[in-house]
N, C-alpha and C positions, 0 to 999 in steps of 0.2 A: 721214259725211255730207259732201257736196258743196256746194257754192257756185256758184251761174250768175249771170250779170248778166242780168238780163231787165226791160226798160222801164225801164231806169235806175236800178234798185236790187238789193240781192243777195238772191236766195231759197235758200235751204237745203231741200236734197233728198238722199234717198236710194232705192235700188231695189232690187228682190227678182227673184229670176228669171234667164231667159234673155234676154238684150238683143237675139236675134232675133224673140221673141214678139210676138202683137200687143201693145201697152200698155193698162193700165189705171193712171189717175191718180186717187188717193185726194185729197179735197180736206176740209180740216178744218174742226170747227166754231167758233164763236161762243170767244173768247178763248182758246182751245185747239191744242195743238202737234200735228205730225205724227203724234207717239208714241201719240197716241190711238187711232192706228189700229196695234194692238199689232206687231212683230215676228211673235207667232204667227198674228193674222186676214192678214197680207202673205203670211207662209209658205203659208197655207193656200190663198189667192189663187193665187198663183204655181204651186202644184204643179196648178192645173188649166191649164197652159201660157199662163200670160200673165207678161208685164213688169210689174212691179207698182211705181210708182211715187208716192210720199207725198212732202208738201213740206208747210213752214213759210209760211202765209200773210204776206203784208206786217204787221205789226205783232206778229207773233208768233213764238217761239221763235227761231232762229237767224236769220231771216230779217230784213230791213232794218224799222225802228221809227222812228214817224214822232213819237218824246219830244217835240220840238219846239216839237209842237203843244199840248203840255198835254193837263191832262185834260178833257173836255168835262161842261158843266153839263145835266142832263138836262132841268131845267124851261127853262130857256134853249131848248134844241133842240127841245121841245115846241111850247112858245109860237111859235119860226119857223116850225115846219113849220104849225102851227094858222092862223097868220097869212097862209098861200101863199107865203111867201117862200122862198128858198133857204138854209139854213144855211151856214156858213162852215167845209169839212170839210175833211180832207187828201186823202180820197180816198172812190170810189163801191164797190159791188160791180160795175160795169163793169169800173172799173180791177182788181177782184182777180180777174175773168175773164180778160181780159187777160193777168193775170200767168200766168195757167195756161197758155193758148194758148202764151204766150210762153217759156214753160218746155220747151213740145215744140217750138221752134223751136231753141231752146239746144240740145237734144238729138236734135236733126236728126231726129224724129219726125212723118210727115204726117198721121197721126190715131190716135185713143186712145180707148177706153171711159172717160167720165168717172163717175164715184161720189163723191157729196158727202153728208156726212151734218152737219143741220141748217143752220146759214149757209152752211157747204159746197152743202148740197143747190142753194140760193140760187145760188151763183155757177158750179153745173155747168149748172143750167136755162138760165143765159144764155147761157152757153158753146153749150148744143145750140141757142140760139134765132139767135145771130147769128154763129155761126162751123159750119154745119152741115156744112161740108166737111174740120173736123178732127175732128168727134165722130163716132162710131162706134154710141154707145149711152149712154143717158141713166138710172142709177139713183140717185134724190133719197131718201136716209132722213131720217125725222124733221125735214122740212121742209116749207116752204110755200108760200102762192101769192101771198102778200101781199095779197091781198083784204080790202080794210077790213071787209067786214063781218063774217068770221069770227069765232070765240068768242074773246074774248083770253085770255092764261095765268092761270093763277090767281095771284091778286092778292100771296098769300105769297110766291109762284114769284121773282115779279117783283123785290119787295121785298128777296129773299136775292140777288139776281143784280146788283142795284144796290147792295147796303150795301158801303161799302168794308172792307177783311180786314185785319188785322193784317199786317206786315211778316214775312215766313218768315225774315229774317234775324235782327228783333230779338223775336219772338215766334213761334219756329217751331210751339209747339203751338195758339198760338190762331188760328195761320194753316190750321193741318191742321184744326182742330174747327172754323173757317167754312167750310173749302172742303168736308170730308165732307158736314157738314150739308146744303149744298147739292147733291151728288151724289145722297147718300141719299134727296132729298126728288123729286128728279125720276127716281129709278129705280122699274123696275115692280115689281110686285111679283110677278111669277110666275119670279123667279129670286133664287135667294141673294145679298144682298150682300157683294162679295168687298172687306169693309174695308182689307185686310191690302195688296191688289193696289191701290186707287186709293191711299191713303196713300204707297207708294214711286211711281206715277203722279205723284201732283200735285207731291209732292218733287222728283221727276226734272224735271218742267217748271220748277218753280222754280229748279232751279239751270242751268238752260240757257240762262233768261233772264224775267227779271222786271220787269216794265212796268205797273204797277197800271193808267195812264191808257189802254193800247190796246184793253180789251174795250169801254169807251165810245166810244172812235173805230169800233171796228169794227159796235159800233150803231146811231150816226149812219149809217153805210154802210147800213145795212140798211133805216132808216126814211127814207132818201132814195130809198130803190128803188123804194118805194110797190108797186103792184098790178102784179103781173107776169103776169098771165091774156092779156094782148095777145100778148105774147114767146111765152106757153108755148104760143100756140095756133097756132105755126108750125112747134112742134117735127114732125120729119118723122122722126128716128131711132128705132129701139125704144126704149121707155121704161119704166120699174118706177120704182113708189114704193111704199118699204116704210114702214109706219108702226106705231107701238106705240099699243096700245089704253086703255095706263096713261098716256099721253104726257102730263104736264099742262102744259108749257112750249106746246108746239104741239100742240092738243088733237087727237084724231083725224080732227073735221071738216078738218083743215088739210091732213091727206094725199088723204083724200077730193077736196078742192076741184083740188088740185093735180092729181090724177089725172083728173078731170073735165075737166081746161084742156086736159089735153095728148093729142093724138090718139092713141087706139088705146093707150094707155097702159094698162099693167098695174098692179090695185091689190092688195098684199098688207099686210093687216094683222094684225098679231100679238097674239095675248093675253097678257098677262103682260109687254108690254114697254114700258116707259117712254121717257124721254129719255135711253137710252143703249144701248149696244151688248154686252150680258155673252157672257163667251165661249161660253157655251150656244147662241149665236145663232149663230156663228159659221161654220158647216157650211149652216145653212139659208140664212145670208144670202150667202154663196159661192155655193151654189147657184142662186138666184136670179139675182143678178151674171151668173155664166154661161152661165143662160138665155138670159136678155136680150141677151149678147154674141154667144149662138150665132145668135139670130134675125135678126141683123144679116146674119150671114156669108148665112142662109137666102135673107133677101131680095136679096143679091147674084146669086144662083144663080136 
């Protein structure tokens, strides 16, 4: 793992593959760390001839945290937004998009293929819109457009996501039970749930960095981002939207709306996939990312 100074903060990152190959930057989702892009996934993608870079978003993992802002009250946040006022939050998705671009700067990479999952998809969307000269292609996975007319997440999923968890250092089993119940709930029905792998991943994340307030601050960044369809309509790079038909957090309509808002985007709906990326889907996902990346090369010809 390496640390880069980006936009005045530290970002943790690592990379796979040949440094001379075209870069793919992987952006993690809400409240999760770069290791959700597993070594196996990164290696599979690197084997296709890419330099694969993953990083911890601000307020996650080994990157800079904004703990001094404290935890955000969701009721207050919602009331402020409903009143048309801007809530006092430490950063926005635009700041997180600038982080990804800044990481490219720190690594002397002119352009890269952007791949984001969930909140990371939103960050990648903004990068493709705001920095077209830096983005070769866009793959948005299990994400959304921010269209307020879209169906909401299942109420029980939102309740589980915002319910405080026990501390992993005071009640490890309680923490694991809480975390596993959520990832099981949002997983798809089409693939076996690998509880052992998730237990190990959740514990590894807690050991890398545990900051119970960070998810709320990232939710606030998403909330203030609003409807991104105007930005999505300006995207000119090859774009792919991957979405699971079983996703209860961002229902399939969210993926369909994202693809409809991006000119010439490809929509790939996957039966049995929820709001996760099981290893059984690594190859088909990497195939699709590579296909989208190669569309850029053909466009240049």
